[in-house]
C-alpha positions as CSV (number, residue, x, y, z in Angstrom):
1,M,-12.5,4.7,25.6
2,G,-10.0,3.9,23.0
3,V,-8.4,1.1,21.3
4,E,-5.2,0.2,22.8
5,G,-2.4,0.6,20.6
6,F,-3.7,3.2,18.2
7,M,-3.3,7.1,18.4
8,D,-5.3,9.9,16.5
9,W,-2.9,11.9,14.2
10,K,-2.1,14.1,16.8
11,G,-1.0,11.7,19.0
12,N,-4.2,11.3,21.6
13,P,-6.1,8.7,22.3
14,I,-8.6,7.4,19.3
15,N,-12.5,7.8,20.1
16,P,-13.9,4.5,18.1
17,K,-17.4,6.5,17.4
18,R,-14.9,9.0,15.0
19,H,-11.9,7.4,14.2
20,G,-11.7,4.6,11.6
21,G,-14.4,2.4,10.3
22,T,-15.6,2.7,6.6
23,R,-15.5,6.6,6.5
24,A,-11.9,6.2,7.1
25,A,-11.3,3.2,4.9
26,S,-13.0,5.2,2.0
27,F,-9.8,7.5,1.8
28,I,-7.5,4.7,1.8
29,H,-9.5,3.0,-1.2
30,F,-9.4,6.0,-3.5
31,L,-5.7,6.1,-3.0
32,A,-5.4,2.3,-4.0
33,V,-7.3,3.4,-7.3
34,T,-4.9,5.8,-8.2
35,L,-1.9,4.1,-7.3
36,F,-2.7,1.4,-9.5
37,V,-3.8,3.7,-12.1
38,G,-0.3,4.6,-12.6
39,F,1.6,1.5,-11.9
40,T,-0.3,-1.4,-13.2
41,S,-0.2,0.2,-16.8
42,T,3.1,1.4,-16.4
43,T,4.2,-2.2,-15.0
44,L,2.6,-3.7,-18.2
45,N,3.3,-1.1,-21.0
46,L,7.1,-1.1,-19.6
47,V,7.8,-4.1,-21.8
48,V,6.5,-2.1,-25.2
49,Y,8.4,1.2,-24.1
50,L,11.7,-0.5,-23.4
51,R,11.4,-2.7,-26.9
52,K,9.9,0.3,-29.0
53,T,11.2,3.5,-27.6
54,M,14.6,2.5,-25.8
55,H,15.3,-0.3,-28.6
56,M,15.9,-3.3,-26.2
57,G,15.6,-7.0,-27.2
58,V,13.0,-9.0,-26.5
59,A,14.6,-11.2,-23.6
60,S,16.5,-7.9,-22.6
61,S,13.1,-5.9,-22.0
62,S,11.2,-8.9,-20.5
63,T,14.4,-9.2,-17.8
64,N,14.3,-5.8,-17.1
65,V,10.7,-5.7,-16.6
66,T,10.9,-8.9,-14.1
67,N,13.4,-7.3,-12.2
68,F,11.5,-4.2,-11.9
69,I,8.6,-6.4,-10.6
70,G,11.0,-8.1,-8.3
71,M,12.6,-5.0,-6.9
72,S,9.1,-3.7,-6.1
73,C,8.6,-6.7,-4.4
74,A,11.6,-6.2,-2.2
75,F,11.0,-3.0,-1.4
76,A,7.5,-3.6,0.1
77,L,9.6,-5.2,2.9
78,L,11.5,-2.5,3.4
79,G,8.4,-0.1,3.6
80,G,6.9,-2.8,6.1
81,F,9.9,-3.0,8.4
82,L,10.2,1.0,8.4
83,S,6.3,1.3,9.2
84,D,6.6,-1.4,12.0
85,S,9.6,0.0,13.7
86,Y,10.3,3.4,12.8
87,M,7.5,5.2,11.3
88,T,3.9,4.9,11.7
89,R,2.3,3.4,8.2
90,F,0.3,7.1,7.3
91,K,3.8,8.7,7.6
92,T,5.6,5.7,5.7
93,I,3.1,6.1,2.9
94,L,3.2,10.2,2.7
95,I,6.9,9.7,2.3
96,F,7.5,7.3,-0.5
97,I,4.0,9.1,-2.2
98,P,6.6,12.0,-3.8
99,I,9.2,9.4,-4.6
100,L,7.1,7.3,-6.6
101,F,6.2,10.4,-8.5
102,L,9.6,11.8,-8.6
103,G,10.5,8.3,-10.8
104,Y,7.3,8.9,-12.6
105,G,8.4,12.7,-13.6
106,L,12.1,11.4,-14.4
107,L,10.3,8.9,-17.0
108,A,8.1,11.3,-18.3
109,L,11.6,13.7,-18.9
110,Q,13.3,11.2,-20.8
111,A,10.5,10.1,-23.3
112,H,9.8,13.9,-23.6
113,L,13.3,14.8,-24.9
114,P,15.3,13.1,-27.6
115,L,18.3,13.9,-26.2
116,L,17.6,11.7,-23.4
117,R,16.7,8.4,-25.4
118,P,17.8,6.6,-28.6
119,P,16.9,8.0,-32.0
120,E,13.4,6.7,-33.5
121,C,13.7,3.2,-35.4
122,N,11.5,0.6,-36.3
123,V,12.6,-2.5,-34.0
124,S,10.2,-4.9,-35.7
125,K,12.2,-4.5,-39.1
126,P,14.1,-7.5,-39.4
127,Q,16.8,-6.2,-41.0
128,S,16.6,-2.7,-39.1
129,S,19.8,-1.6,-36.5
130,C,18.5,0.4,-33.8
131,K,20.6,1.6,-31.1
132,H,20.0,0.7,-27.5
133,V,19.9,2.7,-25.0
134,N,23.5,3.3,-23.3
135,G,25.6,5.5,-21.4
136,Y,24.0,7.9,-18.9
137,N,20.9,7.7,-20.9
138,A,20.7,4.1,-19.5
139,V,21.4,5.2,-16.1
140,L,18.5,8.1,-16.2
141,L,16.2,5.1,-17.0
142,Y,17.3,2.8,-14.3
143,V,17.1,5.1,-11.6
144,A,13.5,6.5,-13.0
145,I,12.4,2.8,-13.0
146,Y,13.3,1.6,-9.4
147,L,12.3,5.0,-8.0
148,I,8.8,3.7,-9.3
149,A,9.7,0.7,-7.7
150,L,11.1,2.0,-4.3
151,G,7.7,4.5,-3.9
152,E,4.9,1.5,-4.7
153,G,6.4,-1.7,-3.3
154,S,6.9,0.5,-0.1
155,M,3.4,1.9,-0.5
156,R,1.7,-1.2,-1.6
157,A,3.2,-3.0,1.8
158,N,1.5,-0.2,3.9
159,I,-2.1,0.4,2.2
160,P,-3.9,-3.1,3.1
161,S,-2.3,-2.7,6.7
162,F,-3.3,0.7,7.3
163,G,-6.8,0.1,6.4
164,G,-7.2,-2.7,8.2
165,D,-5.8,-0.8,11.0
166,Q,-9.3,1.5,11.0
167,F,-11.1,-1.6,12.1
168,D,-11.2,-3.5,15.3
169,E,-10.4,-7.4,15.0
170,D,-12.0,-7.6,18.6
171,D,-15.0,-6.0,17.7
172,P,-18.1,-8.7,15.9
173,I,-19.3,-6.0,13.4
174,E,-15.9,-4.0,12.5
175,S,-14.5,-7.8,12.1
176,K,-16.8,-8.7,9.4
177,K,-16.2,-4.8,7.7
178,R,-12.2,-5.5,8.0
179,S,-12.8,-8.4,6.0
180,S,-15.3,-6.7,3.5
181,F,-12.6,-3.7,3.5
182,F,-9.7,-6.4,2.0
183,N,-11.9,-7.9,-0.4
184,W,-13.1,-3.8,-1.8
185,L,-9.8,-2.8,-1.9
186,T,-8.8,-5.9,-4.2
187,V,-11.2,-4.1,-6.2
188,G,-10.3,-0.9,-5.9
189,F,-6.8,-1.9,-7.0
190,S,-8.8,-4.1,-10.1
191,I,-10.6,-0.6,-11.1
192,G,-7.5,1.6,-11.1
193,S,-5.6,-1.4,-13.1
194,I,-8.9,-0.9,-15.5
195,I,-8.7,2.7,-15.8
196,G,-5.1,2.8,-16.3
197,L,-4.8,-0.2,-19.3
198,I,-7.6,1.7,-21.0
199,F,-7.0,5.6,-20.4
200,I,-3.5,6.2,-19.4
201,V,-2.4,3.0,-22.7
202,W,-4.2,4.9,-24.8
203,I,-2.5,8.4,-24.1
204,E,0.6,6.8,-24.0
205,D,0.1,5.1,-27.6
206,S,-1.7,7.8,-29.7
207,Q,-0.7,11.2,-27.5
208,G,2.8,10.3,-26.2
209,W,4.9,8.2,-23.6
210,D,5.9,11.6,-21.9
211,L,2.3,12.9,-21.2
212,G,1.0,9.2,-20.1
213,L,3.6,8.6,-17.8
214,L,3.3,12.5,-16.6
215,V,-0.6,11.8,-15.8
216,C,0.4,8.5,-14.0
217,G,2.2,11.0,-11.5
218,L,-0.7,13.5,-11.0
219,A,-2.9,10.6,-10.4
220,V,-0.8,9.6,-7.6
221,L,-0.4,13.0,-5.9
222,V,-4.2,13.2,-6.1
223,G,-4.4,10.3,-4.5
224,M,-2.1,11.4,-1.3
225,L,-4.5,15.1,-1.3
226,V,-7.6,13.1,-0.8
227,M,-5.9,10.7,1.7
228,V,-4.7,13.7,3.5
229,M,-7.9,14.9,4.0
230,G,-9.0,11.9,5.8
231,L,-6.5,12.5,8.8
232,P,-8.7,13.5,11.0
233,F,-10.7,10.5,11.1
234,Y,-7.8,7.8,10.7
235,R,-6.6,5.1,13.4
236,I,-2.7,5.3,13.8
237,Q,-1.3,2.4,14.8
238,C,1.6,3.1,17.3
239,P,5.2,1.6,16.1
240,K,6.2,-1.5,18.1
241,G,9.9,-2.3,16.4
242,S,10.8,-4.8,14.5
243,P,9.2,-7.7,13.8
244,I,12.3,-9.2,12.6
245,T,14.3,-8.2,15.5
246,R,11.9,-9.9,18.0
247,M,12.4,-13.4,15.8
248,L,15.8,-12.8,15.8
249,Q,16.0,-12.3,19.7
250,V,13.9,-16.0,19.7
251,F,16.3,-18.1,18.0
252,V,19.3,-16.2,20.0
253,A,18.0,-17.0,23.2
254,A,16.6,-20.5,22.1
255,F,20.0,-21.5,20.7
256,K,22.1,-20.5,23.8
257,K,19.4,-22.7,26.0
258,R,19.8,-25.4,23.7
259,R,21.0,-27.9,26.4
260,L,18.4,-26.3,29.0
261,I,15.7,-29.2,29.9
262,L,12.1,-27.9,29.2
263,L,10.3,-26.7,32.2
264,E,7.1,-29.1,32.8
265,N,5.4,-26.4,34.4
266,E,4.4,-23.7,31.6
267,E,3.6,-20.8,34.0
268,E,6.9,-21.0,35.2
269,L,8.0,-19.9,31.4
270,H,9.2,-15.6,31.1
271,Q,5.6,-14.0,30.6
272,V,4.6,-10.6,29.7
273,S,4.7,-8.2,32.4
274,K,1.6,-6.3,34.0
275,E,2.6,-3.3,32.7
276,E,3.3,-4.1,29.1
277,I,0.2,-6.2,29.2
278,V,-1.7,-3.0,28.2
279,D,0.5,-1.9,25.3
280,E,0.8,-5.8,23.8
281,E,-1.3,-8.6,22.9
282,V,-0.5,-11.7,24.9
283,L,-0.6,-14.7,22.9
284,P,-1.4,-18.3,24.8
285,H,1.3,-20.6,24.7
286,T,1.1,-23.7,22.2
287,K,2.8,-27.2,22.7
288,D,4.4,-27.3,19.1
289,L,7.6,-26.2,18.1
290,K,8.8,-26.8,21.7
291,F,12.8,-26.0,21.1
292,L,11.7,-22.1,20.9
293,D,10.0,-22.5,24.5
294,K,13.5,-22.6,25.8
295,A,13.7,-19.1,24.6
296,S,11.6,-18.0,27.7
297,I,13.4,-20.1,30.2
298,P,13.9,-17.5,32.8
299,Y,17.8,-18.5,33.0
300,G,21.1,-16.6,34.0
301,N,21.2,-13.2,31.9
302,T,17.8,-11.1,31.5
303,S,18.8,-8.8,28.4
304,K,16.3,-9.6,25.7
305,W,18.6,-11.4,23.4
306,S,18.9,-13.7,26.3
307,V,15.0,-14.6,27.6
308,C,12.0,-13.6,25.6
309,T,8.2,-13.6,26.6
310,V,5.6,-16.4,25.9
311,T,4.5,-14.1,23.6
312,Q,7.2,-13.3,21.6
313,V,8.0,-17.1,21.2
314,E,4.4,-17.9,19.8
315,E,4.7,-14.9,17.2
316,T,8.2,-16.4,15.9
317,K,5.9,-19.7,15.7
318,I,3.1,-18.2,14.0
319,V,5.8,-17.4,11.4
320,L,7.2,-20.7,10.7
321,R,4.1,-22.2,10.8
322,M,3.1,-19.4,7.7
323,A,6.7,-20.7,6.2
324,P,5.5,-23.3,4.2
325,I,2.4,-21.1,2.6
326,F,5.3,-18.6,1.7
327,I,7.2,-20.9,0.2
328,S,3.9,-22.1,-2.1
329,A,2.6,-18.9,-2.4
330,V,6.5,-18.0,-4.5
331,F,5.6,-20.6,-7.1
332,C,1.9,-19.9,-7.2
333,H,3.0,-16.1,-8.2
334,M,5.7,-16.9,-10.9
335,P,3.1,-17.3,-13.8
336,I,2.4,-13.5,-12.8
337,T,5.9,-12.8,-14.7
338,Q,4.5,-14.1,-17.8
339,L,1.4,-12.4,-17.7
340,T,3.3,-9.0,-17.5
341,T,6.1,-9.6,-20.1
342,F,5.6,-12.7,-22.3
343,A,1.6,-11.9,-23.0
344,V,2.2,-8.7,-23.6
345,Q,4.9,-9.4,-26.3
346,Q,2.3,-12.2,-27.8
347,G,-0.2,-9.3,-28.0
348,M,2.1,-7.1,-30.1
349,T,2.0,-9.9,-32.8
350,M,-1.7,-10.0,-33.2
351,N,-4.1,-8.1,-34.9
352,T,-6.3,-6.6,-32.4
353,K,-8.3,-4.2,-34.3
354,L,-11.8,-4.0,-34.2
355,G,-12.8,-2.6,-37.1
356,S,-11.8,0.8,-37.0
357,I,-10.6,0.7,-33.6
358,H,-6.9,-0.3,-32.7
359,I,-6.9,-2.1,-29.0
360,S,-3.2,-1.7,-27.8
361,P,-1.9,-5.0,-26.5
362,V,-1.4,-4.3,-23.3
363,T,-5.0,-3.5,-23.2
364,L,-6.0,-7.1,-23.4
365,I,-5.1,-7.5,-19.7
366,V,-8.3,-5.6,-19.3
367,I,-10.0,-9.0,-19.8
368,P,-8.8,-11.3,-16.5
369,I,-9.1,-8.2,-14.5
370,I,-12.8,-7.3,-15.3
371,L,-13.2,-11.2,-14.4
372,Q,-11.4,-11.0,-11.1
373,T,-13.4,-7.7,-10.0
374,M,-16.7,-9.6,-11.0
375,I,-15.7,-12.7,-9.0
376,L,-14.9,-10.3,-5.8
377,V,-18.1,-8.6,-6.1
378,I,-20.2,-11.9,-6.3
379,Y,-17.9,-13.7,-3.5
380,D,-18.2,-10.7,-1.0
381,R,-22.1,-9.8,-2.0
382,F,-23.5,-13.3,-2.5
383,F,-20.9,-16.2,-1.7
384,V,-20.2,-15.1,1.8
385,P,-23.3,-14.3,3.9
386,F,-24.8,-17.8,1.9
387,V,-21.5,-19.7,3.3
388,R,-21.2,-17.6,6.4
389,K,-24.8,-19.0,7.3
390,V,-23.4,-22.7,7.1
391,T,-19.8,-22.4,8.4
392,G,-20.4,-19.9,11.0
393,Y,-17.1,-18.2,10.0
394,R,-16.9,-14.4,9.9
395,S,-15.3,-14.8,6.5
396,G,-17.4,-17.7,5.1
397,I,-14.6,-19.5,4.6
398,T,-11.1,-19.1,5.8
399,H,-7.9,-17.7,4.6
400,L,-6.6,-21.1,4.0
401,Q,-9.3,-22.5,2.1
402,R,-9.2,-19.5,-0.3
403,I,-5.3,-19.8,-0.7
404,G,-6.0,-23.8,-1.5
405,V,-8.5,-22.2,-4.4
406,S,-5.9,-20.2,-6.0
407,F,-3.3,-23.0,-5.6
408,I,-5.6,-25.3,-7.8
409,L,-6.4,-22.7,-10.6
410,T,-3.2,-21.3,-10.9
411,P,-1.6,-24.3,-12.3
412,V,-4.7,-25.4,-14.8
413,A,-4.7,-21.6,-16.2
414,T,-0.9,-21.9,-16.7
415,C,-1.2,-25.6,-18.6
416,L,-3.9,-23.9,-20.8
417,A,-1.6,-21.0,-21.3
418,A,0.9,-23.6,-22.5
419,F,-0.9,-25.9,-24.6
420,I,-2.2,-22.6,-26.6
421,E,1.1,-21.5,-26.9
422,K,2.0,-24.8,-28.4
423,K,-0.7,-24.3,-30.8
424,R,0.6,-21.2,-32.2
425,K,4.2,-22.0,-32.5
426,R,3.2,-24.9,-34.6
427,V,0.9,-22.4,-36.7
428,A,3.5,-20.2,-37.1
429,A,6.2,-22.7,-38.3
430,D,3.6,-23.9,-40.7
431,Y,3.3,-20.5,-42.0
432,G,7.3,-19.7,-41.8
433,L,6.4,-16.8,-39.3
434,I,9.1,-18.2,-36.4
435,D,11.0,-15.0,-37.0
436,S,8.4,-12.6,-38.2
437,A,6.7,-9.6,-35.9
438,T,3.2,-10.2,-38.1
439,G,0.5,-11.9,-36.4
440,V,-0.3,-15.5,-36.6
441,P,-3.4,-16.7,-38.7
442,M,-4.7,-18.1,-35.7
443,S,-7.9,-18.0,-33.9
């Protein structure tokens, strides 16, 4: 018996014993590792590349990296929209991997050919007058990095959801595995990041940016080949149309019927038809956000922009209920940009030598990533099984409780970073090193 709404790669109903599960998810885990080998190392080392190779200023290089990360997140919306509306998640990932590889290839080509970048110059010297990247070379640079943002963002939106599709939420055993999958997917992202920040950054610093960026592109291609090998085992969700369009239909229909009185009997509201029940999850009616319920009153025109199903209205309510979390997450995520830009430039002023070994400033970011990986393993293997016995919840604690913990820890960490930076600036001022690129005598 197949799982409704899913098919195999040939378009046939799936067999739960053959398709999906941990075996199928393992291919997706590998792709996640290879994706972040290149993306994390490129993102965190990009500010160094723009500063030292393209001779951009401190503020300009940080701004460009922030814009790059922002566009990657924006392109994630595009990737999610395409996979939900027109293509499957597997096809979306498969289409955007070559785009990501092209971005790495163009960036590697520019780093390899002196004609495509400014002449070499030491930007750390106060009196240096290095030529900034401009003209067609600047165009090539921006095209390359935004192709990377397009490819990575569109893939990142689909990899977690594609992996989640391999487990049936309605099955108690698979539901536990699904929760564990997302924890281990984050571990996979972390492992890829650690490999990239140690191995790829070492290549870029010692062997050349061109070789390092080429390896990033090749890693993504290897990930694609491994992902394709798992094709016979995947559960592929059928596209259900744009969720944004469904939400807009609810708002438009509710506005058209804003003068109507709500029905006392909810059974009279427009429900999902018997033919649609097979392919669509039916959500029960809820009492809050009643102004949206008017969209499901069967009155007048019967087009989708005039009357919506109760399930469609409830989907919209779910999104509106999550709006405060979305907004809060924006503020919670803002310090991450400091970690990828300002923290790296801070590291460039530090003495990062351990004896005869020189550690790249970017590699310092490995420390929080390793800590995150350790916490995730402890959480998944020890904390969740213990707390599950107390709470009875499959994931130990709810998703909202997890988010709440991060919302508490983020401002604490940011405040600690602010106190350290305040001390660093005071020490730099005491030693007359405010405008110097050398290290500050502080430990």
